[in-house]
N, C-alpha and C positions, 0 to 999 in steps of 0.2 A: 803443142799443150801448155795451158796457162799454169802457173805456181799457186796454189791454194793453202800452203803451210800454214802459214800465220791464222788465217782465218779457221782452218780445222783446229788448232789449238786453243782459241779464243771459243769456239763453239763447244769445243770440248770441255772448256771450264765453265761455260755460260750454262750448261747442262746440272752442272753443281747447285746453281743459284737462282735460275730462271727456269720456271716451268717451261719445258719445251726446248729452252735456250733463246727463247724470244719474247719479246713484250708484245707482239699482236702476232696472230697465227699464221697468216699469209706469208709473213717472212722466213717462217722454217723450212719451205720449199716442198712440204709435204706432197701438192698437188703434181710437183713435178719431177721430184727425186731428187737425191742427193741432199747436198749440204749446204747453207747459205753462206755468202762470201760476208765479210765484215767491211763496213766503208770507214775510210780515213778521213777523205775529203771530198767535196763537189765544188765545181765552178763551171758556168755556163749549160752545157748541154751535156757535161761530162762528170763521171763519179770517178773515182778511183781507190779501190781496196786496199787493205792492210797490206797484200803482197806487191804491190806496185801496179796492178792490173788495171788497165783504163777500158772505160765503157762510154756509148754512146748512151744515154740515160732517158728513155720513156716511160719511167715511172713517175719522177719528178716528186718525189716525197710524196704520192698519190695525190698530184694535182694542185697545190700550192704553187710550184715554181713556175709559174707562167712566165716568168720575166727571166727565168734561169736561175741556176742554184750560186747563193753567195754574190746576188745582184748588190753591185758596188753601193747606190743610192740606199737601198735597205738597209745595208751593213752599217752604212754612217748613220742612219738614223736610229737603229737599236744602240749604237755605241753613244750618240749623245743622248737619248733616253736614258740609259744606264746609270749615267754621271749625275742623273737627280735623283737616283733611286730605282730599285727594281720592280717594286709592289708598294702601294700608300693604303689599300682597302678605305681610301678616303675619293669622293668626287675629284675628276683631273681634266682637264681643259680637252685632252686629248680623244676622251671618251664622248665629248661632244662634236668635235669635228667628225670624228669617225660616223656618229651617226647620223650628221649632215650628208656627209658623202653618200652613204647608203641610202637615204632618202632621195635624193637629187637622182640617184643612179637607177633606183627601181620604183617607179611610180605606185605600184600597190604597198609600197610601206610609207605608210605616215608616221609612225613610232617605230623603235626598235630597242632591243633589250639585248645587251653585252651578255655572253655566258664564256664556256671555255672549250668548248668542243663542239661538235657536231649532232653528237648521240643528247649531250644536254639541250642543244636546242630544239631537237626534235621531240623529246621528253615533254620538254617545258610547252611547246606549242602542241602539241596534244593535250596537256592538261586545261590549258587556255582555251582550246575549243571546246572541250568538253565542261568547263566552268561557265563560257560564254553561251553556248545553247541550252546547257542544263540537261544533254544528253549523254546517255554513256558510252555509244557502240562507236568505232571508228572501222573504216574500210582501209585496207593496205592492199599492195599486189605481190605476188608471188613475184620474186627475184630483185622487188624494191627492197634495199636494206636502209636502215634509220636509226644505225647505232645498236649497241647491246643492252637497249631500255628492255626490261622483261615484257613489259605487255606489247611489244612491237618485235621482239624476237621469236616470231611465228613461222609456221609453215601451214601450208593450206592442209585445211581438212579433206574429208574423202568425197566431197562434195561441193559445187560452186556456191551454194548458200550455208555451209556448215562453217562454224566458228574456227579458228584457227587452233594448231594444238603446238604445244611449246617447243620451239626448235634446240632447246638448250636443256641439259639437265639443270636441277636447282631453280627451274622455272615451274612454280605449280600452275596447273591446268587453270584454277580460278583466277589467276592472272591474266589469262588470254581470253577469257569468257565474253569478254565485250569487242574483242578483236575479229572482224569478219576479212577473211583473205580470198582474193580473189585474182583470174588470170588476168596479166597485163593485156592491153587493147583489144578488151571484151567488153563492149558498151552494152549489151545484153544481158550480162552477169551484174553488172551494176545496177542497171534497172532491175533486175529481181532481186537484189540483195536489198535495195531502198523499199519494194513492194512488199517483202517479206517482214522488213522491220519498220512499219509506219510511225514517223515521229521519233524514231530511237536512236538514229544515225547522227552522232555531233558533228562527222565531218570525215573528208577522204584524204590521206595523206600517200603521195607519190614522188617518186623522182620522176620529173618532167621526161627526161631522157634515163634510163635508167642504167648507170655505171657500176653497178656490183654484181651482175652477174654478166659480165662481159659488157656488151654495147648493144642495145636495140633502141630503135625511134618509135616515136608514138606514130601510129597510122594516122593518116590526113581525117582530121573530123575528131579523132578521138579525143584530145584535149579539150576542144569546143564542147564536146558532150557533157564530160564532166562537169565543164563551168555551169553547162545548164540544167543539169539534173541536182547540183548541189543547190543553185539558188532558188528552184524552184522547190525542193524540200526544206529550204532552211539552216541545211548543213552548212559547212564552211570546206572550201577547197585548200590544201595546204601544199606548196610545193617545197618539196625538199631540193633547195639547190646548192647544198654542201659543197657537191662537185661541179654543178654546170653554173651556179650563181658567179658573174666576172670572168666566166670563161669562155661560155657559148657565145657571149653577147657581154657588153660593160652591164646592161641591165639582165642579164641571164639566160634563162632558155626563156622565160616568159615575155621577155623584148624579142627574142628569135621566133616565139609561134604567136605573140600578139595574143595572148592571155592573162587576165587580170585574176592571181588567186585572192584569195582574204587573208592568211598568214604566207610567209615563207620564211624558210631557215637557211641560213648561212654558215659558212666556215672555211677552212683551207685559206682560198686566196686572199681573204681578208684580213688573216693575220700575218702574211708576208713570210708564211713558213713557221711561224710559233704559233703553241697553242691557241684557240679560239673557237667562237662560236656566237652567232647571232640569231634572233626571230624577230620578224616584225611584219606590221601588216596595218590595216584600219585603226584609227585613234581610238575607236569606239571598243573595238576589240580590246588593243592594248592596255588601253586603262581600267582593264578588269584586273590585272596585275598589282601586287602589293607594291606599293603602301597605299594605291589608290583604290583597289578593290579587293575583292576576296580569294582570288586566286595567288597561291605563294609561290614563289621563285625565289632564290638568293643564290649568291657566290662570291667566296672573300676574293678570288682573283679574277672576277668579271671585271672588264675594262682594265686590264694590266696595261700598264703605259708602254711598256716593250714591245708588246702585240699589237698595241694601237697604232705606235710611231710605225711599225713595219709595215702594218695594215694601209695605212695612212700612205704611205709613200708607193706601196704597190698600184694602188686605186688611183692616186692621182698622176701615174706615169700611164697607166690603162686608158684613161679617161678622154684621151684623144682621138682614140677608134684607130690610128694606123696601124697598133700591135695586130688587132683583129684581122685585118687585111693580110698581114704577112703569115699571121697562123693561118689563116684560110689558103694562102697560096702553098705554104708546106704541106697542109693534110691532102691537099688534091695532088700533089705531086706524090705524096706518100701513098696514096691510095690508088693513083693509076700504077706506079710501078709495083705495089703489092700484086694486082690483078694480072700483069703481065708476067711477074714473076711465076705466080700461081698457074696461068694459063700454059707456059712454057712447059713448067714440071710436070703438067697434067695432073695436079692435085687440086680437089675440090674444096675452095674455100670461099668463104661469104665474109668479106671485108667490110663491116659495119662502121661507119664515121659521121660526126656530128660535129661541125668546128673543128676544135683541135682536139678532141676526144675520138678515140679508134679502137677496134677490136676484130681479129681475125678469127672465125670460127672455122674448123675444120669439119665441114659438111656440105654437103651437097643441097642444102633446103635453105630457104629465106628463115632468116631469124627474128622472130617477131615479139616473142616472150620467153620466159623461164624454160616453159616447155620444149621450145625449139630449140634453145639452146643446150640442152641435156643430150640433144642428139649428136651434138660434136664430138669429134675422137680426140676423145682427153692424152690417149697414148701417142698418139702423134704429136698433138700438142706440145707434149712433155720432151719429146727429142727433137721437135723444133726451137722449143725454149733454150737445151742444152748446146745444141748448135751455133744458136745466136749469140748465147753467151761466149762461148768458145771463141768467136769472132770479134770481140768486142761491143755487142750490142744487147744491153740490157732491158727487156721486157720485162711486164707483172710475172711472177711465178705462178701462175694460174690461167687456165682459159675461161675462167669467170671472173676478169678483173680488166677495167678498161685501161688503154694506153695514153699519154698525153705529150702532146708537143708543146713545146716552149718557144718564146720568141729568141732565145739563143740557139735554137737548130736553125743551121745554114741549109742551104740548097747541098752542099756537100755531104752534109752529115745524113739528110735524106737518101741521097745517091749510095751511099757507103751501107746505109742500111736495108736498100734493095738488094744491092749486089751479094748484100751477106745471108738475105732470106732468098734468094736465089739459089744461091749455094746449097743452105740448109735442106730447100723443099726437092733437092735432087736426091739427097738419102731418104725421103720420106715416101 
């Protein structure tokens, strides 16, 4: 049995000062039971807690660590940048270099604005879409998370065409009255929503591969249909690529699926592990932003030199494309191993994967949207999670979160993970 004495002490102390003892809810282990461990350090594909326990890590700081933790070139870039100052509040050359890198990687982006989080990027993109189209209504999809902005923190109403209901206390219903929530992978629902709201929908925002309800993929033709519908209606198509950007391909999900959105939101990888966000798209849309246009958006720490230095280093290393080939190989190895382990154990598992993102659902039915995901056996996942943790494999502490493979994961790491999963499934 692993010793968690120091983590338990820290959590007890944290409860006195921090709501729930954590600074982001999923970290509290409420979805799986028990108490969280506290990290002390991370390197490559591994994390060590304050009690000295070692884990193969598939959370990867929730996506940014695509090159592995404490990647030496990124650490050196941060150190070098810090020597010149940690923040300026003045334009700096690194911002320009980052913008150029994003534009070169993502053909749909002609201009880009840096911000400080994925939440901020999505919030700003929605405001920009409304300002550009002069339409108020926005369509989002059940299971797609775009940060904790009031108007997007919405759950579906009682029917496909109803406006969303606030999904959090403190969000007035009036804040969500212009948000329409639909099931993912249902083209007919989208067509019906546009028909019911003629010339009123400013845009559709979605994760092209949703990674905040586990992981499920767009059905063939679905993204293409969204592109066609928005173009025909004069609405904007917004891809939230905070997770998928620079992960599913160097050009993100839009490169992988061959779709050109009007606006794109980024975060995570473009900061090399430091807080960051960005949104970009067609120049005529982006030029509606202040100081050129009437749509206001600002941020004291936007374009922070440390985040820019770390992100530039990460993107330049990813640029060659060899990293993605390795990631795909490791992902295939993990997928095949998990399928075999589940089959041998006689445990029903739907293992969804795209590029270096994955999720295993404990259900015997395919998962294409949030409703399907909700049929998974969460009690079984919690038992599986703790068995994996005890064996030194750290997965996201929720059935409804994606896992991430990094370039630092070796073939041996994957083999050890599959072996641990096979052992864990014996007890399910």
